[in-house]
C-alpha positions as CSV (number, residue, x, y, z in Angstrom):
1,X,-12.5,10.9,13.4
2,X,-9.0,11.7,12.3
3,X,-6.5,12.1,15.0
4,X,-4.3,15.3,15.0
5,X,-1.1,13.3,14.6
6,X,-2.2,11.3,11.6
7,X,-1.4,13.8,8.9
8,X,2.1,14.2,10.4
9,X,2.6,10.4,10.4
10,X,1.4,10.2,6.8
11,X,3.9,12.9,5.8
12,X,6.7,11.1,7.6
13,X,5.8,7.8,6.0
14,X,5.6,9.4,2.5
15,X,9.0,11.0,3.0
16,X,10.4,7.7,4.2
17,X,9.0,5.8,1.2
18,X,10.0,8.4,-1.4
19,X,13.5,8.4,0.1
20,X,14.1,4.7,-0.6
21,X,11.8,4.0,-3.5
22,X,12.8,6.1,-6.5
23,X,16.4,4.9,-7.1
24,X,15.5,1.2,-7.4
25,X,12.2,1.7,-9.1
26,X,13.6,4.2,-11.6
27,X,16.4,1.8,-12.5
28,X,14.0,-1.1,-12.8
29,X,11.7,1.0,-15.0
30,X,14.6,2.0,-17.3
31,X,15.6,-1.6,-17.6
32,X,12.1,-2.7,-18.3
33,X,11.8,0.0,-21.0
34,X,14.9,-1.3,-22.8
35,X,13.3,-4.8,-22.9
36,X,9.9,-3.6,-24.3
37,X,11.2,-3.5,-27.9
38,X,12.4,-7.1,-27.7
39,X,9.2,-8.4,-26.2
40,X,6.6,-9.8,-28.5
41,X,3.9,-9.7,-25.9
42,X,2.1,-12.3,-23.8
43,X,-1.1,-12.4,-25.9
44,X,-2.6,-15.7,-26.7
45,X,-5.9,-17.4,-27.6
46,X,-8.3,-18.2,-24.8
47,X,-11.6,-17.2,-23.2
48,X,-12.2,-13.5,-23.5
49,X,-14.3,-10.9,-25.3
50,X,-11.6,-9.1,-27.3
51,X,-10.9,-10.3,-30.9
52,X,-7.3,-11.3,-31.4
53,X,-6.8,-13.0,-34.8
54,X,-8.0,-15.3,-37.5
55,X,-6.3,-18.6,-38.0
56,X,-6.9,-21.4,-40.5
57,X,-9.2,-24.1,-39.2
58,X,-7.6,-27.3,-38.1
59,X,-8.9,-30.9,-37.9
60,X,-11.1,-31.1,-34.8
61,X,-12.4,-27.5,-34.9
62,X,-16.2,-27.6,-34.7
63,X,-18.3,-25.9,-37.4
64,X,-19.6,-23.5,-34.7
65,X,-16.1,-22.0,-34.5
66,X,-15.8,-21.2,-38.2
67,X,-16.1,-17.6,-39.2
68,X,-18.0,-18.0,-42.5
69,X,-17.8,-14.4,-43.5
70,X,-14.0,-14.4,-43.3
71,X,-13.8,-17.8,-44.9
72,X,-15.9,-16.7,-47.9
73,X,-13.1,-14.4,-48.9
74,X,-10.7,-17.2,-49.7
75,X,-10.6,-20.9,-50.4
76,X,-9.7,-21.7,-46.7
77,X,-11.8,-22.0,-43.6
78,X,-10.9,-19.6,-40.8
79,X,-11.6,-19.6,-37.0
80,X,-12.0,-16.4,-35.1
81,X,-9.9,-16.4,-32.0
82,X,-10.4,-14.2,-28.9
83,X,-7.6,-13.0,-26.7
84,X,-7.1,-14.6,-23.3
85,X,-8.1,-11.8,-20.8
86,X,-7.6,-13.6,-17.5
87,X,-4.8,-12.0,-15.5
88,X,-2.0,-14.4,-14.7
89,X,-0.5,-14.6,-11.2
90,X,3.2,-14.5,-10.9
91,X,5.0,-15.0,-7.6
92,X,8.6,-13.8,-7.3
93,X,11.3,-14.6,-4.7
94,X,14.5,-12.5,-4.5
95,X,17.0,-14.1,-2.1
96,X,18.2,-11.5,0.4
97,X,20.4,-13.9,2.5
98,X,23.9,-12.6,3.6
99,X,25.6,-14.7,0.9
100,X,23.8,-12.5,-1.7
101,X,25.8,-9.4,-0.4
102,X,29.0,-10.8,-1.8
103,X,30.7,-8.6,-4.4
104,X,34.3,-9.3,-5.5
105,X,36.8,-6.7,-6.6
106,X,35.8,-5.4,-10.0
107,X,32.3,-6.8,-10.0
108,X,29.7,-4.1,-10.9
109,X,27.4,-4.9,-8.0
110,X,26.4,-7.5,-5.4
111,X,24.3,-10.5,-6.2
112,X,21.5,-9.1,-4.1
113,X,21.4,-5.9,-6.0
114,X,21.1,-7.8,-9.3
115,X,18.3,-10.0,-7.9
116,X,16.3,-7.0,-6.7
117,X,16.7,-5.2,-10.0
118,X,15.5,-8.2,-12.0
119,X,12.7,-8.9,-9.6
120,X,11.3,-5.3,-9.8
121,X,11.9,-4.9,-13.5
122,X,10.0,-8.1,-14.2
123,X,7.2,-6.9,-11.9
124,X,7.1,-3.6,-13.9
125,X,6.7,-5.5,-17.2
126,X,4.1,-7.8,-15.8
127,X,2.0,-5.2,-14.1
128,X,2.1,-2.9,-17.1
129,X,0.9,-6.0,-19.1
130,X,-2.1,-6.4,-16.8
131,X,-0.8,-9.4,-14.8
132,X,-1.0,-9.9,-11.0
133,X,2.4,-10.0,-9.2
134,X,3.4,-10.8,-5.7
135,X,6.8,-10.7,-3.9
136,X,7.2,-13.8,-1.7
137,X,8.3,-13.5,1.9
138,X,6.7,-10.3,2.8
139,X,3.6,-8.1,3.0
140,X,3.4,-7.9,-0.8
141,X,3.2,-11.7,-1.2
142,X,-0.4,-11.8,-2.5
143,X,-0.4,-11.4,-6.3
144,X,-2.2,-8.2,-7.1
145,X,-2.4,-6.0,-10.3
146,X,-1.8,-2.3,-10.5
147,X,0.8,0.4,-9.9
148,X,0.2,0.4,-6.1
149,X,1.4,-3.2,-6.0
150,X,4.6,-2.1,-7.8
151,X,5.2,0.5,-5.1
152,X,4.7,-2.1,-2.4
153,X,7.1,-4.5,-4.1
154,X,9.7,-1.7,-4.6
155,X,9.5,-0.8,-0.9
156,X,9.9,-4.4,0.2
157,X,12.9,-4.8,-2.0
158,X,14.4,-1.6,-0.6
159,X,14.2,-2.7,3.0
160,X,16.8,-4.8,4.8
161,X,16.0,-7.5,7.3
162,X,17.7,-7.4,10.7
163,X,18.2,-11.1,10.9
164,X,19.3,-12.9,7.7
165,X,20.7,-16.4,7.3
166,X,24.0,-17.1,5.6
167,X,22.3,-18.8,2.7
168,X,18.7,-18.4,1.5
169,X,16.0,-20.9,0.5
170,X,12.6,-20.0,-1.0
171,X,10.1,-19.2,1.8
172,X,7.7,-21.9,2.8
173,X,4.5,-20.2,1.7
174,X,1.7,-21.4,-0.7
175,X,2.2,-21.1,-4.5
176,X,-1.1,-20.5,-6.2
177,X,-2.1,-23.5,-8.4
178,X,-1.6,-22.6,-12.0
179,X,0.5,-19.6,-11.2
180,X,4.0,-18.8,-12.4
181,X,6.9,-18.6,-10.0
182,X,10.3,-17.0,-10.3
183,X,13.2,-17.7,-7.9
184,X,16.3,-15.4,-8.0
185,X,19.2,-16.7,-5.8
186,X,22.7,-18.0,-5.8
187,X,21.2,-21.4,-4.7
188,X,24.3,-22.0,-2.6
189,X,22.4,-23.3,0.4
190,X,22.7,-27.0,1.3
191,X,21.1,-29.3,-1.3
192,X,18.7,-30.8,1.2
193,X,17.3,-27.2,1.9
194,X,17.2,-25.9,-1.7
195,X,15.6,-28.7,-3.7
196,X,12.7,-29.6,-1.3
197,X,11.6,-26.0,-1.5
198,X,11.8,-26.1,-5.3
199,X,9.9,-29.3,-5.4
200,X,7.1,-27.9,-3.2
201,X,6.5,-25.2,-5.8
202,X,6.5,-27.6,-8.7
203,X,4.1,-30.0,-6.9
204,X,1.7,-27.1,-6.2
205,X,1.0,-27.1,-9.9
206,X,3.1,-23.9,-10.5
207,X,5.5,-23.5,-13.4
208,X,8.3,-21.0,-13.7
209,X,11.9,-20.3,-13.8
210,X,14.9,-19.8,-11.5
211,X,18.0,-17.7,-12.1
212,X,21.2,-18.7,-10.4
213,X,23.0,-15.4,-9.8
214,X,26.8,-15.7,-9.3
215,X,29.6,-13.2,-8.8
216,X,32.4,-13.6,-11.4
217,X,34.8,-14.7,-8.7
218,X,32.4,-17.4,-7.6
219,X,32.1,-18.7,-11.2
220,X,35.9,-18.6,-12.0
221,X,37.6,-19.1,-8.6
222,X,40.6,-17.0,-9.4
223,X,42.2,-17.3,-5.9
224,X,45.9,-18.3,-5.4
225,X,48.3,-18.7,-2.5
226,X,47.2,-18.1,1.1
227,X,43.5,-17.3,1.4
228,X,41.1,-17.2,4.2
229,X,37.6,-18.0,3.1
230,X,34.6,-17.1,5.2
231,X,30.9,-16.9,4.7
232,X,29.3,-13.4,4.8
233,X,27.8,-14.1,8.2
234,X,31.2,-15.5,9.5
235,X,29.5,-18.8,10.2
236,X,32.0,-20.7,8.1
237,X,35.8,-20.0,8.1
238,X,38.4,-21.9,6.1
239,X,42.1,-21.0,5.6
240,X,44.4,-22.5,3.0
241,X,47.9,-21.8,1.8
242,X,47.3,-23.4,-1.6
243,X,44.1,-21.9,-2.9
244,X,44.8,-22.8,-6.5
245,X,44.9,-26.5,-5.5
246,X,41.2,-26.2,-4.5
247,X,40.0,-24.7,-7.8
248,X,39.3,-28.0,-9.6
249,X,37.3,-29.4,-6.8
250,X,35.4,-26.2,-6.3
251,X,34.5,-25.8,-10.0
252,X,33.4,-29.5,-10.0
253,X,31.0,-28.9,-7.1
254,X,29.6,-25.8,-8.7
255,X,29.1,-27.6,-12.0
256,X,27.2,-30.3,-10.1
257,X,24.9,-27.8,-8.5
258,X,24.2,-26.2,-11.8
259,X,23.6,-29.5,-13.5
260,X,21.2,-30.5,-10.6
261,X,19.2,-27.3,-11.2
262,X,19.0,-27.9,-14.9
263,X,18.0,-31.5,-14.4
264,X,15.2,-30.4,-11.9
265,X,14.0,-27.9,-14.5
266,X,13.8,-30.5,-17.2
267,X,11.9,-32.9,-15.0
268,X,9.4,-30.4,-13.8
269,X,8.8,-28.3,-16.9
270,X,10.5,-25.3,-15.3
271,X,13.4,-23.3,-16.9
272,X,16.8,-22.4,-15.4
273,X,19.4,-19.8,-16.2
274,X,22.9,-19.2,-14.8
275,X,23.5,-15.4,-14.6
276,X,26.7,-13.6,-13.6
277,X,26.6,-10.1,-12.2
278,X,28.8,-9.1,-15.1
279,X,26.2,-10.3,-17.6
280,X,23.7,-8.0,-19.2
281,X,20.6,-7.6,-16.9
282,X,18.6,-6.8,-20.1
283,X,19.2,-10.3,-21.5
284,X,18.3,-11.9,-18.2
285,X,15.1,-9.9,-18.0
286,X,14.1,-10.8,-21.5
287,X,14.8,-14.4,-20.9
288,X,12.8,-14.4,-17.7
289,X,9.8,-12.6,-19.4
290,X,9.6,-15.3,-22.1
291,X,10.4,-18.2,-19.7
292,X,7.2,-17.5,-17.7
293,X,5.1,-16.7,-20.8
294,X,4.3,-20.2,-22.0
295,X,0.8,-21.6,-22.3
296,X,-1.2,-21.2,-19.2
């Protein structure tokens, strides 16, 4: 039996959702639409019932795989390949720590905004392509296909947590074996917190990509004179009268972190990208789409 107050609660929930969902989802869909023309698809040969293409037979192909009717039309032997029709699971993490709120003067948006946009636009592309997608760290974590899952992910990305750490690390939750994983963060947390989390994902049998998102000021360190540096959560404060003298050491430390991420990617079969908030989100999305589209 439906309680009298339920329709009213549903109406309020619908108004609340529609009040936060459309801006981010609409922007993500626009971004995804601009990428569609540059995407060559994720189709590949594999177990399935849908014909994909003919290819010339290779050494090792059994006689049972030869399509003799197609081969009779030329001097070559051809194999009939079917399209892989098993949906792939992709798990996405968008860092929402306080450090991701940083936005320097002149920057188009905060790092967190760019992470959310890329996460949702990628989810749009994948779901529309029939894949299963989950957003790590929340109720939408389980990879699911369909437009309803997109709405869940958009709602999660539009929410803000009350308690957030200064710097974020990927949540300690299972990565499905054989899945793809995408981590969007500034990766500024201490090394002994960042890399064990990345290693757990790789050891779970997942492959994927991580995007290091930086504000242009973080990348260039344009500061001079007396400057007071503090973390977004005011956990760390540091004052100097000679900021320019720190630039070399800072850039060296940043380069070391970037090199460590690239080295981790090479050793584990993952891929890494450094992305500034002044860079094109379209290029980053296209890179991400292809980075997780390798052989399953």
